[in-house]
N, CA and C atoms of all chains as a GROMACS GRO file, in nm:
protein
  618
    1MET      N    1   6.060   6.220  -0.196
    1MET     CA    2   6.182   6.230  -0.278
    1MET      C    3   6.297   6.285  -0.193
    2VAL      N    4   6.418   6.244  -0.231
    2VAL     CA    5   6.537   6.290  -0.161
    2VAL      C    6   6.630   6.356  -0.263
    3ARG      N    7   6.691   6.467  -0.221
    3ARG     CA    8   6.777   6.542  -0.314
    3ARG      C    9   6.916   6.564  -0.255
    4LEU      N   10   7.016   6.546  -0.340
    4LEU     CA   11   7.152   6.592  -0.311
    4LEU      C   12   7.169   6.724  -0.386
    5LEU      N   13   7.194   6.830  -0.311
    5LEU     CA   14   7.212   6.963  -0.369
    5LEU      C   15   7.358   7.002  -0.353
    6VAL      N   16   7.422   7.041  -0.463
    6VAL     CA   17   7.562   7.086  -0.456
    6VAL      C   18   7.571   7.227  -0.513
    7LEU      N   19   7.625   7.317  -0.430
    7LEU     CA   20   7.634   7.460  -0.463
    7LEU      C   21   7.781   7.494  -0.484
    8TYR      N   22   7.814   7.532  -0.608
    8TYR     CA   23   7.954   7.559  -0.642
    8TYR      C   24   7.980   7.709  -0.652
    9ASN      N   25   8.092   7.751  -0.595
    9ASN     CA   26   8.140   7.887  -0.617
    9ASN      C   27   8.222   7.891  -0.745
   10LYS      N   28   8.257   8.012  -0.786
   10LYS     CA   29   8.336   8.030  -0.909
   10LYS      C   30   8.470   7.956  -0.893
   11PRO      N   31   8.498   7.866  -0.983
   11PRO     CA   32   8.625   7.790  -0.970
   11PRO      C   33   8.745   7.876  -1.008
   12ASN      N   34   8.859   7.836  -0.956
   12ASN     CA   35   8.982   7.907  -0.990
   12ASN      C   36   9.016   7.884  -1.137
   13ASP      N   37   8.994   7.764  -1.184
   13ASP     CA   38   9.023   7.729  -1.324
   13ASP      C   39   8.893   7.673  -1.383
   14ALA      N   40   8.815   7.762  -1.443
   14ALA     CA   41   8.681   7.722  -1.490
   14ALA      C   42   8.689   7.612  -1.596
   15GLU      N   43   8.787   7.620  -1.682
   15GLU     CA   44   8.796   7.521  -1.791
   15GLU      C   45   8.820   7.381  -1.734
   16ALA      N   46   8.915   7.371  -1.640
   16ALA     CA   47   8.946   7.240  -1.580
   16ALA      C   48   8.827   7.189  -1.498
   17PHE      N   49   8.762   7.281  -1.428
   17PHE     CA   50   8.645   7.247  -1.346
   17PHE      C   51   8.534   7.186  -1.433
   18HIS      N   52   8.495   7.257  -1.538
   18HIS     CA   53   8.385   7.207  -1.622
   18HIS      C   54   8.424   7.080  -1.695
   19LYS      N   55   8.547   7.074  -1.739
   19LYS     CA   56   8.593   6.954  -1.812
   19LYS      C   57   8.583   6.831  -1.722
   20HIS      N   58   8.632   6.843  -1.599
   20HIS     CA   59   8.629   6.727  -1.509
   20HIS      C   60   8.485   6.694  -1.470
   21PHE      N   61   8.406   6.798  -1.450
   21PHE     CA   62   8.265   6.773  -1.415
   21PHE      C   63   8.192   6.702  -1.529
   22ASP      N   64   8.203   6.758  -1.649
   22ASP     CA   65   8.127   6.706  -1.763
   22ASP      C   66   8.176   6.570  -1.810
   23GLU      N   67   8.307   6.552  -1.807
   23GLU     CA   68   8.362   6.431  -1.868
   23GLU      C   69   8.382   6.317  -1.770
   24VAL      N   70   8.385   6.348  -1.642
   24VAL     CA   71   8.414   6.242  -1.544
   24VAL      C   72   8.301   6.229  -1.439
   25VAL      N   73   8.270   6.338  -1.371
   25VAL     CA   74   8.175   6.331  -1.259
   25VAL      C   75   8.033   6.298  -1.308
   26ALA      N   76   7.984   6.377  -1.403
   26ALA     CA   77   7.846   6.358  -1.449
   26ALA      C   78   7.823   6.218  -1.507
   27PRO      N   79   7.910   6.170  -1.595
   27PRO     CA   80   7.887   6.034  -1.649
   27PRO      C   81   7.886   5.927  -1.539
   28LEU      N   82   7.974   5.942  -1.438
   28LEU     CA   83   7.976   5.843  -1.329
   28LEU      C   84   7.849   5.852  -1.246
   29ALA      N   85   7.811   5.975  -1.213
   29ALA     CA   86   7.692   5.994  -1.128
   29ALA      C   87   7.567   5.939  -1.196
   30LYS      N   88   7.560   5.959  -1.327
   30LYS     CA   89   7.442   5.912  -1.400
   30LYS      C   90   7.432   5.760  -1.405
   31LYS      N   91   7.543   5.693  -1.376
   31LYS     CA   92   7.539   5.545  -1.377
   31LYS      C   93   7.475   5.487  -1.252
   32MET      N   94   7.459   5.568  -1.148
   32MET     CA   95   7.396   5.515  -1.026
   32MET      C   96   7.253   5.476  -1.059
   33PRO      N   97   7.216   5.351  -1.030
   33PRO     CA   98   7.088   5.301  -1.081
   33PRO      C   99   6.964   5.367  -1.022
   34GLY      N  100   6.974   5.423  -0.901
   34GLY     CA  101   6.853   5.478  -0.839
   34GLY      C  102   6.824   5.624  -0.872
   35VAL      N  103   6.911   5.687  -0.951
   35VAL     CA  104   6.894   5.830  -0.980
   35VAL      C  105   6.769   5.853  -1.064
   36ARG      N  106   6.681   5.940  -1.015
   36ARG     CA  107   6.556   5.971  -1.086
   36ARG      C  108   6.571   6.094  -1.176
   37ARG      N  109   6.648   6.191  -1.128
   37ARG     CA  110   6.672   6.311  -1.210
   37ARG      C  111   6.805   6.372  -1.168
   38TYR      N  112   6.881   6.418  -1.265
   38TYR     CA  113   7.011   6.478  -1.240
   38TYR      C  114   7.017   6.603  -1.325
   39THR      N  115   7.022   6.718  -1.260
   39THR     CA  116   7.024   6.844  -1.335
   39THR      C  117   7.144   6.929  -1.293
   40VAL      N  118   7.192   7.005  -1.389
   40VAL     CA  119   7.302   7.097  -1.363
   40VAL      C  120   7.262   7.232  -1.422
   41SER      N  121   7.278   7.337  -1.342
   41SER     CA  122   7.236   7.471  -1.383
   41SER      C  123   7.356   7.564  -1.379
   42ARG      N  124   7.385   7.622  -1.494
   42ARG     CA  125   7.508   7.704  -1.505
   42ARG      C  126   7.480   7.852  -1.515
   43ASP      N  127   7.358   7.887  -1.551
   43ASP     CA  128   7.328   8.029  -1.570
   43ASP      C  129   7.241   8.071  -1.451
   44VAL      N  130   7.306   8.091  -1.339
   44VAL     CA  131   7.234   8.117  -1.213
   44VAL      C  132   7.227   8.268  -1.191
   45MET      N  133   7.106   8.317  -1.176
   45MET     CA  134   7.083   8.461  -1.164
   45MET      C  135   7.046   8.499  -1.022
   46PRO      N  136   7.080   8.620  -0.980
   46PRO     CA  137   7.044   8.663  -0.845
   46PRO      C  138   6.893   8.681  -0.833
   47SER      N  139   6.844   8.664  -0.710
   47SER     CA  140   6.704   8.695  -0.682
   47SER      C  141   6.703   8.794  -0.565
   48GLN      N  142   6.614   8.780  -0.472
   48GLN     CA  143   6.594   8.882  -0.370
   48GLN      C  144   6.711   8.899  -0.273
   49SER      N  145   6.774   8.786  -0.235
   49SER     CA  146   6.869   8.791  -0.124
   49SER      C  147   7.005   8.733  -0.161
   50GLY      N  148   7.110   8.809  -0.135
   50GLY     CA  149   7.245   8.756  -0.145
   50GLY      C  150   7.288   8.723  -0.287
   51GLU      N  151   7.407   8.666  -0.295
   51GLU     CA  152   7.468   8.634  -0.423
   51GLU      C  153   7.426   8.495  -0.471
   52PRO      N  154   7.408   8.479  -0.602
   52PRO     CA  155   7.383   8.343  -0.652
   52PRO      C  156   7.512   8.260  -0.648
   53TYR      N  157   7.497   8.130  -0.639
   53TYR     CA  158   7.614   8.044  -0.658
   53TYR      C  159   7.650   8.040  -0.806
   54TYR      N  160   7.767   7.992  -0.836
   54TYR     CA  161   7.817   7.984  -0.975
   54TYR      C  162   7.749   7.873  -1.054
   55MET      N  163   7.728   7.760  -0.988
   55MET     CA  164   7.664   7.644  -1.053
   55MET      C  165   7.589   7.564  -0.947
   56VAL      N  166   7.478   7.506  -0.988
   56VAL     CA  167   7.396   7.425  -0.897
   56VAL      C  168   7.376   7.287  -0.960
   57ALA      N  169   7.410   7.182  -0.887
   57ALA     CA  170   7.384   7.045  -0.934
   57ALA      C  171   7.286   6.979  -0.837
   58GLU      N  172   7.190   6.906  -0.892
   58GLU     CA  173   7.088   6.841  -0.808
   58GLU      C  174   7.064   6.699  -0.857
   59ILE      N  175   7.069   6.606  -0.766
   59ILE     CA  176   7.039   6.466  -0.801
   59ILE      C  177   6.926   6.419  -0.710
   60ASP      N  178   6.823   6.361  -0.770
   60ASP     CA  179   6.705   6.317  -0.696
   60ASP      C  180   6.694   6.164  -0.694
   61TRP      N  181   6.652   6.113  -0.578
   61TRP     CA  182   6.621   5.971  -0.561
   61TRP      C  183   6.480   5.958  -0.505
   62ASP      N  184   6.426   5.838  -0.513
   62ASP     CA  185   6.292   5.815  -0.458
   62ASP      C  186   6.288   5.831  -0.307
   63ASP      N  187   6.392   5.782  -0.241
   63ASP     CA  188   6.394   5.785  -0.095
   63ASP      C  189   6.538   5.768  -0.044
   64MET      N  190   6.554   5.783   0.087
   64MET     CA  191   6.687   5.779   0.147
   64MET      C  192   6.754   5.642   0.128
   65GLU      N  193   6.673   5.537   0.129
   65GLU     CA  194   6.729   5.403   0.108
   65GLU      C  195   6.796   5.392  -0.028
   66SER      N  196   6.730   5.445  -0.130
   66SER     CA  197   6.785   5.439  -0.266
   66SER      C  198   6.914   5.519  -0.276
   67LEU      N  199   6.914   5.636  -0.213
   67LEU     CA  200   7.037   5.719  -0.213
   67LEU      C  201   7.151   5.642  -0.147
   68LYS      N  202   7.124   5.584  -0.030
   68LYS     CA  203   7.230   5.513   0.044
   68LYS      C  204   7.282   5.394  -0.037
   69ARG      N  205   7.190   5.324  -0.101
   69ARG     CA  206   7.230   5.208  -0.182
   69ARG      C  207   7.322   5.253  -0.295
   70ASP      N  208   7.285   5.364  -0.358
   70ASP     CA  209   7.368   5.416  -0.469
   70ASP      C  210   7.503   5.466  -0.419
   71PHE      N  211   7.505   5.532  -0.305
   71PHE     CA  212   7.632   5.585  -0.252
   71PHE      C  213   7.728   5.470  -0.220
   72GLU      N  214   7.673   5.356  -0.185
   72GLU     CA  215   7.759   5.242  -0.150
   72GLU      C  216   7.794   5.154  -0.271
   73SER      N  217   7.736   5.185  -0.386
   73SER     CA  218   7.763   5.108  -0.508
   73SER      C  219   7.899   5.147  -0.565
   74PRO      N  220   7.958   5.063  -0.649
   74PRO     CA  221   8.086   5.098  -0.712
   74PRO      C  222   8.076   5.230  -0.791
   75GLU      N  223   7.964   5.252  -0.860
   75GLU     CA  224   7.947   5.377  -0.936
   75GLU      C  225   7.942   5.497  -0.842
   76GLY      N  226   7.871   5.480  -0.731
   76GLY     CA  227   7.859   5.590  -0.635
   76GLY      C  228   7.991   5.624  -0.570
   77LYS      N  229   8.067   5.521  -0.534
   77LYS     CA  230   8.198   5.546  -0.471
   77LYS      C  231   8.294   5.615  -0.568
   78ALA      N  232   8.290   5.572  -0.693
   78ALA     CA  233   8.377   5.633  -0.794
   78ALA      C  234   8.335   5.778  -0.818
   79ALA      N  235   8.204   5.801  -0.824
   79ALA     CA  236   8.154   5.938  -0.847
   79ALA      C  237   8.195   6.028  -0.731
   80ALA      N  238   8.190   5.978  -0.608
   80ALA     CA  239   8.223   6.059  -0.491
   80ALA      C  240   8.370   6.102  -0.494
   81VAL      N  241   8.457   6.010  -0.534
   81VAL     CA  242   8.601   6.043  -0.542
   81VAL      C  243   8.624   6.156  -0.642
   82GLU      N  244   8.559   6.144  -0.757
   82GLU     CA  245   8.579   6.246  -0.862
   82GLU      C  246   8.506   6.376  -0.828
   83ALA      N  247   8.391   6.366  -0.763
   83ALA     CA  248   8.318   6.486  -0.722
   83ALA      C  249   8.399   6.567  -0.621
   84ALA      N  250   8.474   6.497  -0.534
   84ALA     CA  251   8.557   6.567  -0.436
   84ALA      C  252   8.664   6.650  -0.507
   85LYS      N  253   8.716   6.599  -0.617
   85LYS     CA  254   8.818   6.675  -0.692
   85LYS      C  255   8.758   6.803  -0.751
   86VAL      N  256   8.637   6.790  -0.802
   86VAL     CA  257   8.570   6.907  -0.859
   86VAL      C  258   8.540   7.010  -0.749
   87SER      N  259   8.496   6.962  -0.633
   87SER     CA  260   8.468   7.053  -0.521
   87SER      C  261   8.594   7.128  -0.479
   88GLU      N  262   8.706   7.060  -0.483
   88GLU     CA  263   8.833   7.126  -0.445
   88GLU      C  264   8.867   7.239  -0.542
   89MET      N  265   8.822   7.226  -0.666
   89MET     CA  266   8.849   7.332  -0.765
   89MET      C  267   8.758   7.453  -0.745
   90SER      N  268   8.655   7.438  -0.660
   90SER     CA  269   8.558   7.544  -0.637
   90SER      C  270   8.554   7.572  -0.487
   91PRO      N  271   8.644   7.658  -0.438
   91PRO     CA  272   8.652   7.679  -0.292
   91PRO      C  273   8.518   7.724  -0.234
   92GLY      N  274   8.480   7.661  -0.125
   92GLY     CA  275   8.354   7.698  -0.059
   92GLY      C  276   8.233   7.621  -0.108
   93THR      N  277   8.256   7.517  -0.187
   93THR     CA  278   8.145   7.432  -0.232
   93THR      C  279   8.069   7.381  -0.110
   94ARG      N  280   7.937   7.382  -0.120
   94ARG     CA  281   7.853   7.328  -0.011
   94ARG      C  282   7.758   7.226  -0.069
   95SER      N  283   7.755   7.108  -0.010
   95SER     CA  284   7.662   7.004  -0.055
   95SER      C  285   7.579   6.957   0.063
   96MET      N  286   7.457   6.917   0.035
   96MET     CA  287   7.366   6.876   0.142
   96MET      C  288   7.259   6.784   0.086
   97ILE      N  289   7.195   6.708   0.176
   97ILE     CA  290   7.095   6.608   0.139
   97ILE      C  291   6.969   6.635   0.219
   98TYR      N  292   6.855   6.626   0.153
   98TYR     CA  293   6.728   6.648   0.226
   98TYR      C  294   6.613   6.580   0.154
   99GLU      N  295   6.514   6.546   0.233
   99GLU     CA  296   6.388   6.502   0.176
   99GLU      C  297   6.309   6.625   0.139
  100PHE      N  298   6.235   6.619   0.031
  100PHE     CA  299   6.152   6.734  -0.003
  100PHE      C  300   6.010   6.690  -0.029
  101VAL      N  301   5.920   6.768   0.028
  101VAL     CA  302   5.777   6.741   0.011
  101VAL      C  303   5.709   6.870  -0.029
  102GLU      N  304   5.602   6.858  -0.103
  102GLU     CA  305   5.530   6.978  -0.145
  102GLU      C  306   5.458   7.041  -0.028
  103VAL      N  307   5.457   7.173  -0.027
  103VAL     CA  308   5.384   7.242   0.079
  103VAL      C  309   5.254   7.300   0.022
  104MET      N  310   6.238   7.387  -1.734
  104MET     CA  311   6.184   7.428  -1.604
  104MET      C  312   6.276   7.533  -1.543
  105VAL      N  313   6.214   7.620  -1.464
  105VAL     CA  314   6.287   7.727  -1.396
  105VAL      C  315   6.262   7.715  -1.246
  106ARG      N  316   6.368   7.736  -1.171
  106ARG     CA  317   6.357   7.720  -1.024
  106ARG      C  318   6.403   7.844  -0.951
  107LEU      N  319   6.328   7.880  -0.847
  107LEU     CA  320   6.374   7.977  -0.748
  107LEU      C  321   6.420   7.895  -0.628
  108LEU      N  322   6.548   7.910  -0.595
  108LEU     CA  323   6.606   7.836  -0.482
  108LEU      C  324   6.637   7.937  -0.372
  109VAL      N  325   6.590   7.910  -0.250
  109VAL     CA  326   6.619   7.999  -0.138
  109VAL      C  327   6.685   7.918  -0.028
  110LEU      N  328   6.804   7.963   0.013
  110LEU     CA  329   6.886   7.893   0.111
  110LEU      C  330   6.889   7.975   0.239
  111TYR      N  331   6.833   7.920   0.344
  111TYR     CA  332   6.822   7.993   0.471
  111TYR      C  333   6.924   7.944   0.572
  112ASN      N  334   6.987   8.040   0.641
  112ASN     CA  335   7.070   8.007   0.755
  112ASN      C  336   6.982   7.999   0.879
  113LYS      N  337   7.043   7.952   0.987
  113LYS     CA  338   6.969   7.939   1.113
  113LYS      C  339   6.918   8.076   1.156
  114PRO      N  340   6.788   8.088   1.175
  114PRO     CA  341   6.734   8.219   1.214
  114PRO      C  342   6.765   8.252   1.359
  115ASN      N  343   6.764   8.381   1.388
  115ASN     CA  344   6.787   8.424   1.526
  115ASN      C  345   6.670   8.382   1.614
  116ASP      N  346   6.551   8.390   1.559
  116ASP     CA  347   6.431   8.352   1.634
  116ASP      C  348   6.356   8.249   1.550
  117ALA      N  349   6.385   8.122   1.576
  117ALA     CA  350   6.332   8.015   1.490
  117ALA      C  351   6.180   8.011   1.492
  118GLU      N  352   6.123   8.035   1.606
  118GLU     CA  353   5.978   8.026   1.617
  118GLU      C  354   5.909   8.132   1.530
  119ALA      N  355   5.958   8.256   1.540
  119ALA     CA  356   5.900   8.365   1.460
  119ALA      C  357   5.925   8.342   1.311
  120PHE      N  358   6.042   8.292   1.279
  120PHE     CA  359   6.079   8.263   1.139
  120PHE      C  360   5.983   8.160   1.078
  121HIS      N  361   5.967   8.046   1.145
  121HIS     CA  362   5.881   7.941   1.089
  121HIS      C  363   5.734   7.984   1.087
  122LYS      N  364   5.695   8.056   1.189
  122LYS     CA  365   5.556   8.101   1.194
  122LYS      C  366   5.525   8.193   1.076
  123HIS      N  367   5.613   8.288   1.051
  123HIS     CA  368   5.586   8.382   0.940
  123HIS      C  369   5.597   8.310   0.806
  124PHE      N  370   5.692   8.218   0.796
  124PHE     CA  371   5.705   8.143   0.671
  124PHE      C  372   5.580   8.059   0.645
  125ASP      N  373   5.541   7.981   0.745
  125ASP     CA  374   5.431   7.884   0.727
  125ASP      C  375   5.295   7.953   0.712
  126GLU      N  376   5.276   8.060   0.788
  126GLU     CA  377   5.143   8.119   0.794
  126GLU      C  378   5.122   8.233   0.695
  127VAL      N  379   5.232   8.291   0.646
  127VAL     CA  380   5.217   8.407   0.557
  127VAL      C  381   5.284   8.384   0.421
  128VAL      N  382   5.412   8.352   0.423
  128VAL     CA  383   5.486   8.344   0.295
  128VAL      C  384   5.439   8.227   0.210
  129ALA      N  385   5.435   8.107   0.268
  129ALA     CA  386   5.400   7.988   0.189
  129ALA      C  387   5.258   7.999   0.131
  130PRO      N  388   5.159   8.038   0.210
  130PRO     CA  389   5.023   8.050   0.151
  130PRO      C  390   5.017   8.151   0.037
  131LEU      N  391   5.090   8.264   0.051
  131LEU     CA  392   5.090   8.364  -0.057
  131LEU      C  393   5.162   8.310  -0.180
  132ALA      N  394   5.276   8.247  -0.159
  132ALA     CA  395   5.355   8.197  -0.273
  132ALA      C  396   5.277   8.091  -0.350
  133LYS      N  397   5.203   8.009  -0.276
  133LYS     CA  398   5.126   7.903  -0.342
  133LYS      C  399   5.012   7.957  -0.428
  134LYS      N  400   4.974   8.081  -0.402
  134LYS     CA  401   4.865   8.139  -0.481
  134LYS      C  402   4.908   8.183  -0.620
  135MET      N  403   5.040   8.192  -0.643
  135MET     CA  404   5.085   8.233  -0.776
  135MET      C  405   5.042   8.125  -0.876
  136PRO      N  406   4.971   8.164  -0.981
  136PRO     CA  407   4.906   8.064  -1.066
  136PRO      C  408   5.002   7.975  -1.146
  137GLY      N  409   5.124   8.023  -1.173
  137GLY     CA  410   5.214   7.944  -1.258
  137GLY      C  411   5.300   7.844  -1.184
  138VAL      N  412   5.290   7.840  -1.050
  138VAL     CA  413   5.378   7.752  -0.971
  138VAL      C  414   5.346   7.606  -0.998
  139ARG      N  415   5.448   7.530  -1.038
  139ARG     CA  416   5.430   7.388  -1.067
  139ARG      C  417   5.460   7.300  -0.946
  140ARG      N  418   5.560   7.342  -0.868
  140ARG     CA  419   5.592   7.267  -0.746
  140ARG      C  420   5.656   7.362  -0.646
  141TYR      N  421   5.621   7.347  -0.522
  141TYR     CA  422   5.676   7.432  -0.416
  141TYR      C  423   5.712   7.339  -0.301
  142THR      N  424   5.839   7.329  -0.271
  142THR     CA  425   5.882   7.238  -0.165
  142THR      C  426   5.966   7.314  -0.062
  143VAL      N  427   5.956   7.267   0.061
  143VAL     CA  428   6.036   7.323   0.170
  143VAL      C  429   6.098   7.206   0.244
  144SER      N  430   6.229   7.217   0.267
  144SER     CA  431   6.302   7.108   0.332
  144SER      C  432   6.367   7.161   0.459
  145ARG      N  433   6.332   7.096   0.570
  145ARG     CA  434   6.377   7.147   0.701
  145ARG      C  435   6.481   7.059   0.766
  146ASP      N  436   6.489   6.936   0.723
  146ASP     CA  437   6.584   6.844   0.785
  146ASP      C  438   6.699   6.824   0.688
  147VAL      N  439   6.787   6.925   0.683
  147VAL     CA  440   6.893   6.926   0.582
  147VAL      C  441   7.020   6.869   0.644
  148MET      N  442   7.074   6.766   0.581
  148MET     CA  443   7.189   6.694   0.636
  148MET      C  444   7.316   6.726   0.556
  149PRO      N  445   7.431   6.723   0.622
  149PRO     CA  446   7.554   6.750   0.549
  149PRO      C  447   7.585   6.637   0.451
  150SER      N  448   7.658   6.673   0.345
  150SER     CA  449   7.708   6.571   0.254
  150SER      C  450   7.859   6.590   0.244
  151GLN      N  451   7.915   6.578   0.128
  151GLN     CA  452   8.061   6.574   0.115
  151GLN      C  453   8.131   6.705   0.151
  152SER      N  454   8.070   6.819   0.114
  152SER     CA  455   8.143   6.947   0.122
  152SER      C  456   8.067   7.052   0.201
  153GLY      N  457   8.135   7.111   0.298
  153GLY     CA  458   8.082   7.228   0.367
  153GLY      C  459   7.959   7.199   0.452
  154GLU      N  460   7.905   7.306   0.506
  154GLU     CA  461   7.792   7.297   0.597
  154GLU      C  462   7.659   7.300   0.521
  155PRO      N  463   7.560   7.225   0.569
  155PRO     CA  464   7.428   7.236   0.506
  155PRO      C  465   7.363   7.369   0.547
  156TYR      N  466   7.273   7.417   0.464
  156TYR     CA  467   7.190   7.530   0.507
  156TYR      C  468   7.086   7.479   0.606
  157TYR      N  469   7.022   7.572   0.676
  157TYR     CA  470   6.922   7.538   0.778
  157TYR      C  471   6.791   7.493   0.715
  158MET      N  472   6.752   7.560   0.607
  158MET     CA  473   6.627   7.527   0.538
  158MET      C  474   6.642   7.560   0.390
  159VAL      N  475   6.578   7.481   0.306
  159VAL     CA  476   6.585   7.502   0.161
  159VAL      C  477   6.442   7.511   0.107
  160ALA      N  478   6.411   7.619   0.036
  160ALA     CA  479   6.280   7.632  -0.029
  160ALA      C  480   6.300   7.638  -0.180
  161GLU      N  481   6.216   7.569  -0.254
  161GLU     CA  482   6.229   7.564  -0.399
  161GLU      C  483   6.092   7.580  -0.464
  162ILE      N  484   6.084   7.671  -0.559
  162ILE     CA  485   5.960   7.689  -0.634
  162ILE      C  486   5.992   7.672  -0.783
  163ASP      N  487   5.915   7.587  -0.849
  163ASP     CA  488   5.940   7.558  -0.991
  163ASP      C  489   5.828   7.615  -1.079
  164TRP      N  490   5.871   7.667  -1.195
  164TRP     CA  491   5.779   7.713  -1.299
  164TRP      C  492   5.815   7.643  -1.431
  165ASP      N  493   5.722   7.647  -1.524
  165ASP     CA  494   5.750   7.587  -1.654
  165ASP      C  495   5.863   7.657  -1.728
  166ASP      N  496   5.865   7.789  -1.720
  166ASP     CA  497   5.966   7.865  -1.794
  166ASP      C  498   5.980   8.005  -1.733
  167MET      N  499   6.076   8.081  -1.783
  167MET     CA  500   6.106   8.213  -1.727
  167MET      C  501   5.989   8.310  -1.745
  168GLU      N  502   5.915   8.294  -1.854
  168GLU     CA  503   5.799   8.381  -1.876
  168GLU      C  504   5.696   8.364  -1.766
  169SER      N  505   5.670   8.239  -1.729
  169SER     CA  506   5.572   8.211  -1.623
  169SER      C  507   5.617   8.268  -1.490
  170LEU      N  508   5.746   8.254  -1.461
  170LEU     CA  509   5.801   8.309  -1.337
  170LEU      C  510   5.782   8.461  -1.336
  171LYS      N  511   5.818   8.526  -1.445
  171LYS     CA  512   5.808   8.673  -1.449
  171LYS      C  513   5.663   8.719  -1.435
  172ARG      N  514   5.574   8.647  -1.500
  172ARG     CA  515   5.432   8.682  -1.492
  172ARG      C  516   5.385   8.672  -1.346
  173ASP      N  517   5.426   8.564  -1.280
  173ASP     CA  518   5.386   8.546  -1.139
  173ASP      C  519   5.449   8.651  -1.048
  174PHE      N  520   5.575   8.685  -1.072
  174PHE     CA  521   5.641   8.786  -0.988
  174PHE      C  522   5.571   8.921  -1.000
  175GLU      N  523   5.513   8.947  -1.115
  175GLU     CA  524   5.446   9.076  -1.137
  175GLU      C  525   5.298   9.074  -1.097
  176SER      N  526   5.249   8.958  -1.057
  176SER     CA  527   5.108   8.947  -1.016
  176SER      C  528   5.091   9.001  -0.875
  177PRO      N  529   4.969   9.034  -0.836
  177PRO     CA  530   4.945   9.081  -0.697
  177PRO      C  531   4.992   8.977  -0.594
  178GLU      N  532   4.967   8.849  -0.622
  178GLU     CA  533   5.009   8.744  -0.528
  178GLU      C  534   5.162   8.741  -0.516
  179GLY      N  535   5.226   8.754  -0.631
  179GLY     CA  536   5.374   8.750  -0.633
  179GLY      C  537   5.434   8.868  -0.560
  180LYS      N  538   5.379   8.984  -0.582
  180LYS     CA  539   5.433   9.103  -0.514
  180LYS      C  540   5.412   9.095  -0.363
  181ALA      N  541   5.296   9.046  -0.322
  181ALA     CA  542   5.270   9.032  -0.178
  181ALA      C  543   5.364   8.927  -0.117
  182ALA      N  544   5.384   8.817  -0.190
  182ALA     CA  545   5.474   8.712  -0.139
  182ALA      C  546   5.616   8.765  -0.125
  183ALA      N  547   5.660   8.847  -0.221
  183ALA     CA  548   5.797   8.900  -0.216
  183ALA      C  549   5.818   8.988  -0.094
  184VAL      N  550   5.717   9.070  -0.062
  184VAL     CA  551   5.728   9.159   0.055
  184VAL      C  552   5.743   9.076   0.183
  185GLU      N  553   5.662   8.972   0.194
  185GLU     CA  554   5.666   8.889   0.316
  185GLU      C  555   5.790   8.800   0.318
  186ALA      N  556   5.832   8.753   0.200
  186ALA     CA  557   5.953   8.669   0.193
  186ALA      C  558   6.076   8.749   0.237
  187ALA      N  559   6.077   8.878   0.204
  187ALA     CA  560   6.189   8.962   0.246
  187ALA      C  561   6.198   8.970   0.398
  188LYS      N  562   6.083   8.972   0.464
  188LYS     CA  563   6.083   8.976   0.612
  188LYS      C  564   6.142   8.848   0.670
  189VAL      N  565   6.105   8.735   0.608
  189VAL     CA  566   6.158   8.607   0.654
  189VAL      C  567   6.310   8.600   0.631
  190SER      N  568   6.354   8.650   0.516
  190SER     CA  569   6.498   8.649   0.488
  190SER      C  570   6.574   8.734   0.589
  191GLU      N  571   6.514   8.843   0.630
  191GLU     CA  572   6.581   8.928   0.730
  191GLU      C  573   6.598   8.857   0.864
  192MET      N  574   6.508   8.762   0.890
  192MET     CA  575   6.518   8.686   1.016
  192MET      C  576   6.626   8.578   1.008
  193SER      N  577   6.678   8.553   0.888
  193SER     CA  578   6.777   8.448   0.866
  193SER      C  579   6.899   8.512   0.800
  194PRO      N  580   6.991   8.567   0.879
  194PRO     CA  581   7.104   8.642   0.821
  194PRO      C  582   7.184   8.555   0.724
  195GLY      N  583   7.214   8.612   0.607
  195GLY     CA  584   7.293   8.539   0.507
  195GLY      C  585   7.209   8.456   0.412
  196THR      N  586   7.078   8.474   0.414
  196THR     CA  587   6.991   8.404   0.318
  196THR      C  588   7.040   8.432   0.175
  197ARG      N  589   7.041   8.329   0.094
  197ARG     CA  590   7.079   8.347  -0.047
  197ARG      C  591   6.970   8.288  -0.134
  198SER      N  592   6.922   8.368  -0.230
  198SER     CA  593   6.821   8.319  -0.323
  198SER      C  594   6.871   8.338  -0.465
  199MET      N  595   6.828   8.250  -0.553
  199MET     CA  596   6.875   8.256  -0.692
  199MET      C  597   6.776   8.185  -0.783
  200ILE      N  598   6.785   8.218  -0.912
  200ILE     CA  599   6.692   8.165  -1.012
  200ILE      C  600   6.772   8.103  -1.125
  201TYR      N  601   6.728   7.988  -1.172
  201TYR     CA  602   6.801   7.924  -1.284
  201TYR      C  603   6.709   7.829  -1.359
  202GLU      N  604   6.742   7.812  -1.485
  202GLU     CA  605   6.677   7.706  -1.563
  202GLU      C  606   6.750   7.576  -1.531
  203PHE      N  607   6.676   7.467  -1.526
  203PHE     CA  608   6.744   7.339  -1.504
  203PHE      C  609   6.701   7.237  -1.609
  204VAL      N  610   6.802   7.167  -1.658
  204VAL     CA  611   6.778   7.066  -1.760
  204VAL      C  612   6.851   6.940  -1.716
  205GLU      N  613   6.798   6.827  -1.755
  205GLU     CA  614   6.863   6.701  -1.718
  205GLU      C  615   6.994   6.684  -1.794
  206VAL      N  616   7.092   6.627  -1.728
  206VAL     CA  617   7.220   6.599  -1.796
  206VAL      C  618   7.231   6.449  -1.821
   0.00000   0.00000   0.00000
């Protein structure tokens, strides 16, 4: 499985951030045909080390090929444009992609 | 579902970091009876925003009660002690806990 992980810091304008995320980014992202699971976590609590992020979004695909196909689709390109706007509202947003396997 | 997410920066001594993680932390963490999935991702690639972390570890439980029960178990307490050592080898490690639901 392959995951896109997006870590959001506290936005300057939380209302505008959540509105754009919920009403524009999430619906577009969910249209990508290869998405296996899409989760958003808003109540992030600290654990052993460092500060928690404000919000965590995770999208899973079967494999890297499926992710790439979706990123190049019209839905994926539209989602990326709108996701960039949301990231700009949350300074220090970090996103990354990785394969994950059970240990 | 509830997830413990641990985000590691590049360790000062990668060999010692991976050795302690693989040989001590992971085996202890896997012994916690409520763990549903435990994944470690080492080949983390950048995406749209910011820098990727060096390594991502994720442990999933059915719910917060299961997580708390495991954290209070002998296996959980031992894993926490050893996990703290690994975090110290990776300055800026951030860990957090959240419930995740599909959107």
